[in-house]
TORMIKOL-970788 format. One record per residue (C-alpha): residue number from 1; residue in one letter; x, y, z. Coordinates in nm, 3 decimals, always signed. Layout:
// TORMIKOL-970788
rec n = NUM res = A X = X Y = Y Z = Z
...
//
This chain:
// TORMIKOL-970788
rec n = 1 res = M X = +2.497 Y = -2.595 Z = -6.733
rec n = 2 res = T X = +2.463 Y = -2.438 Z = -7.076
rec n = 3 res = T X = +2.256 Y = -2.154 Z = -6.930
rec n = 4 res = I X = +2.540 Y = -2.057 Z = -6.694
rec n = 5 res = A X = +2.791 Y = -2.067 Z = -6.981
rec n = 6 res = A X = +2.561 Y = -1.854 Z = -7.197
rec n = 7 res = N X = +2.522 Y = -1.598 Z = -6.918
rec n = 8 res = L X = +2.898 Y = -1.583 Z = -6.861
rec n = 9 res = S X = +2.969 Y = -1.520 Z = -7.228
rec n = 10 res = T X = +2.727 Y = -1.226 Z = -7.243
rec n = 11 res = T X = +2.842 Y = -1.060 Z = -6.920
rec n = 12 res = D X = +2.938 Y = -0.693 Z = -6.961
rec n = 13 res = H X = +3.280 Y = -0.639 Z = -6.805
rec n = 14 res = R X = +3.266 Y = -0.261 Z = -6.821
rec n = 15 res = L X = +3.243 Y = -0.043 Z = -6.513
rec n = 16 res = P X = +2.896 Y = +0.087 Z = -6.424
rec n = 17 res = A X = +2.795 Y = +0.399 Z = -6.619
rec n = 18 res = A X = +2.799 Y = +0.622 Z = -6.308
rec n = 19 res = V X = +3.157 Y = +0.520 Z = -6.227
rec n = 20 res = R X = +3.270 Y = +0.579 Z = -6.586
rec n = 21 res = K X = +3.105 Y = +0.920 Z = -6.590
rec n = 22 res = A X = +3.261 Y = +1.017 Z = -6.256
rec n = 23 res = A X = +3.603 Y = +0.911 Z = -6.388
rec n = 24 res = W X = +3.556 Y = +1.120 Z = -6.703
rec n = 25 res = I X = +3.452 Y = +1.420 Z = -6.493
rec n = 26 res = A X = +3.758 Y = +1.385 Z = -6.267
rec n = 27 res = W X = +3.990 Y = +1.346 Z = -6.570
rec n = 28 res = T X = +3.829 Y = +1.649 Z = -6.735
rec n = 29 res = L X = +3.871 Y = +1.867 Z = -6.426
rec n = 30 res = F X = +4.236 Y = +1.764 Z = -6.401
rec n = 31 res = L X = +4.295 Y = +1.844 Z = -6.768
rec n = 32 res = A X = +4.117 Y = +2.180 Z = -6.739
rec n = 33 res = A X = +4.337 Y = +2.281 Z = -6.445
rec n = 34 res = F X = +4.648 Y = +2.154 Z = -6.625
rec n = 35 res = A X = +4.559 Y = +2.346 Z = -6.943
rec n = 36 res = V X = +4.508 Y = +2.670 Z = -6.748
rec n = 37 res = V X = +4.843 Y = +2.623 Z = -6.571
rec n = 38 res = E X = +5.010 Y = +2.569 Z = -6.910
rec n = 39 res = G X = +4.849 Y = +2.888 Z = -7.042
rec n = 40 res = V X = +4.956 Y = +3.091 Z = -6.740
rec n = 41 res = N X = +5.311 Y = +2.953 Z = -6.747
rec n = 42 res = H X = +5.372 Y = +2.982 Z = -7.121
rec n = 43 res = G X = +5.164 Y = +3.276 Z = -7.240
rec n = 44 res = T X = +4.978 Y = +3.366 Z = -7.555
rec n = 45 res = G X = +5.094 Y = +3.075 Z = -7.772
rec n = 46 res = S X = +4.969 Y = +2.825 Z = -7.518
rec n = 47 res = W X = +4.637 Y = +3.006 Z = -7.477
rec n = 48 res = L X = +4.587 Y = +2.998 Z = -7.854
rec n = 49 res = A X = +4.683 Y = +2.629 Z = -7.859
rec n = 50 res = L X = +4.429 Y = +2.568 Z = -7.582
rec n = 51 res = V X = +4.151 Y = +2.722 Z = -7.790
rec n = 52 res = A X = +4.264 Y = +2.532 Z = -8.102
rec n = 53 res = G X = +4.278 Y = +2.202 Z = -7.913
rec n = 54 res = L X = +3.927 Y = +2.252 Z = -7.779
rec n = 55 res = I X = +3.791 Y = +2.317 Z = -8.129
rec n = 56 res = A X = +4.001 Y = +2.086 Z = -8.349
rec n = 57 res = P X = +3.832 Y = +1.749 Z = -8.279
rec n = 58 res = D X = +3.495 Y = +1.879 Z = -8.395
rec n = 59 res = L X = +3.640 Y = +2.000 Z = -8.724
rec n = 60 res = T X = +3.587 Y = +1.639 Z = -8.832
rec n = 61 res = F X = +3.225 Y = +1.738 Z = -8.894
rec n = 62 res = F X = +3.350 Y = +1.906 Z = -9.211
rec n = 63 res = A X = +3.417 Y = +1.559 Z = -9.354
rec n = 64 res = A X = +3.039 Y = +1.537 Z = -9.397
rec n = 65 res = I X = +3.020 Y = +1.833 Z = -9.635
rec n = 66 res = G X = +2.845 Y = +1.723 Z = -9.949
rec n = 67 res = A X = +2.715 Y = +1.400 Z = -9.797
rec n = 68 res = K X = +2.389 Y = +1.301 Z = -9.962
rec n = 69 res = D X = +2.269 Y = +1.045 Z = -9.707
rec n = 70 res = P X = +1.976 Y = +1.172 Z = -9.497
rec n = 71 res = V X = +2.044 Y = +1.200 Z = -9.125
rec n = 72 res = R X = +1.815 Y = +1.203 Z = -8.827
rec n = 73 res = Q X = +1.854 Y = +1.415 Z = -8.515
rec n = 74 res = G X = +2.165 Y = +1.310 Z = -8.323
rec n = 75 res = Q X = +2.308 Y = +1.122 Z = -8.620
rec n = 76 res = L X = +2.640 Y = +1.207 Z = -8.782
rec n = 77 res = P X = +2.666 Y = +1.144 Z = -9.158
rec n = 78 res = R X = +2.835 Y = +0.809 Z = -9.223
rec n = 79 res = R X = +3.117 Y = +0.971 Z = -9.418
rec n = 80 res = A X = +3.229 Y = +1.171 Z = -9.110
rec n = 81 res = V X = +3.211 Y = +0.883 Z = -8.858
rec n = 82 res = P X = +3.566 Y = +0.740 Z = -8.904
rec n = 83 res = F X = +3.721 Y = +1.088 Z = -8.875
rec n = 84 res = Y X = +3.506 Y = +1.177 Z = -8.574
rec n = 85 res = N X = +3.588 Y = +0.851 Z = -8.395
rec n = 86 res = A X = +3.961 Y = +0.886 Z = -8.465
rec n = 87 res = A X = +3.968 Y = +1.242 Z = -8.328
rec n = 88 res = H X = +3.770 Y = +1.141 Z = -8.019
rec n = 89 res = R X = +3.988 Y = +0.856 Z = -7.891
rec n = 90 res = T X = +4.183 Y = +0.965 Z = -7.586
rec n = 91 res = W X = +4.494 Y = +0.761 Z = -7.660
rec n = 92 res = I X = +4.560 Y = +0.949 Z = -7.985
rec n = 93 res = P X = +4.655 Y = +1.280 Z = -7.814
rec n = 94 res = L X = +4.771 Y = +1.101 Z = -7.498
rec n = 95 res = A X = +5.049 Y = +0.903 Z = -7.670
rec n = 96 res = P X = +5.224 Y = +1.208 Z = -7.820
rec n = 97 res = A X = +5.172 Y = +1.404 Z = -7.495
rec n = 98 res = I X = +5.356 Y = +1.131 Z = -7.304
rec n = 99 res = A X = +5.628 Y = +1.122 Z = -7.570
rec n = 100 res = Y X = +5.658 Y = +1.501 Z = -7.547
rec n = 101 res = A X = +5.687 Y = +1.490 Z = -7.167
rec n = 102 res = F X = +5.981 Y = +1.251 Z = -7.183
rec n = 103 res = G X = +6.137 Y = +1.378 Z = -7.505
rec n = 104 res = P X = +6.373 Y = +1.662 Z = -7.594
rec n = 105 res = L X = +6.115 Y = +1.893 Z = -7.758
rec n = 106 res = Q X = +6.048 Y = +2.228 Z = -7.595
rec n = 107 res = I X = +5.730 Y = +2.351 Z = -7.767
rec n = 108 res = P X = +5.486 Y = +2.430 Z = -7.485
rec n = 109 res = A X = +5.206 Y = +2.522 Z = -7.728
rec n = 110 res = L X = +5.219 Y = +2.172 Z = -7.879
rec n = 111 res = F X = +5.183 Y = +2.013 Z = -7.536
rec n = 112 res = T X = +4.899 Y = +2.252 Z = -7.446
rec n = 113 res = F X = +4.724 Y = +2.164 Z = -7.773
rec n = 114 res = L X = +4.741 Y = +1.792 Z = -7.686
rec n = 115 res = V X = +4.611 Y = +1.856 Z = -7.332
rec n = 116 res = A X = +4.326 Y = +2.068 Z = -7.474
rec n = 117 res = W X = +4.242 Y = +1.793 Z = -7.725
rec n = 118 res = M X = +4.211 Y = +1.544 Z = -7.437
rec n = 119 res = L X = +4.009 Y = +1.805 Z = -7.246
rec n = 120 res = H X = +3.766 Y = +1.828 Z = -7.540
rec n = 121 res = I X = +3.725 Y = +1.450 Z = -7.538
rec n = 122 res = G X = +3.670 Y = +1.453 Z = -7.161
rec n = 123 res = I X = +3.404 Y = +1.724 Z = -7.188
rec n = 124 res = D X = +3.226 Y = +1.527 Z = -7.459
rec n = 125 res = R X = +3.234 Y = +1.203 Z = -7.258
rec n = 126 res = S X = +3.121 Y = +1.380 Z = -6.939
rec n = 127 res = A X = +2.827 Y = +1.525 Z = -7.133
rec n = 128 res = G X = +2.733 Y = +1.183 Z = -7.270
rec n = 129 res = Y X = +2.876 Y = +1.215 Z = -7.620
rec n = 130 res = G X = +3.080 Y = +0.908 Z = -7.696
rec n = 131 res = L X = +3.214 Y = +0.744 Z = -8.007
rec n = 132 res = R X = +2.977 Y = +0.680 Z = -8.295
rec n = 133 res = T X = +2.846 Y = +0.363 Z = -8.454
rec n = 134 res = A X = +2.897 Y = +0.305 Z = -8.826
rec n = 135 res = D X = +2.549 Y = +0.453 Z = -8.878
rec n = 136 res = G X = +2.652 Y = +0.775 Z = -8.702
rec n = 137 res = F X = +2.464 Y = +0.738 Z = -8.373
rec n = 138 res = I X = +2.626 Y = +0.762 Z = -8.028
rec n = 139 res = R X = +2.733 Y = +0.419 Z = -7.905
rec n = 140 res = G X = +2.531 Y = +0.288 Z = -7.614
//
């Protein structure tokens, strides 16, 4: 009886890795198409916002400048991990994008930036780069 209870408490409730990856790929393709449509519909400002949104999340690497802790291949310095993880959570750009869609603002470049930020996250997840552990390695 205790063995069954122990097995139930350690069960992983996440979707299989292949399903998660397929979902990230589908989401990323949708966001890429949406970002291109935004650029075509709204012009230069939206195209620039698209480029900025694709680059911005990785600017968190600059938080590691001057870090003295040695890092191994694939490891992010500990000092940059909280910034990296915050910038790579989908809900952070998704929440303001939803608010923008239902709000009175009319700044297409802002919306395109948020879509591009989510696109960056989707590309990372599709390529196997997820959030980081406190030690700076990709979570398993």
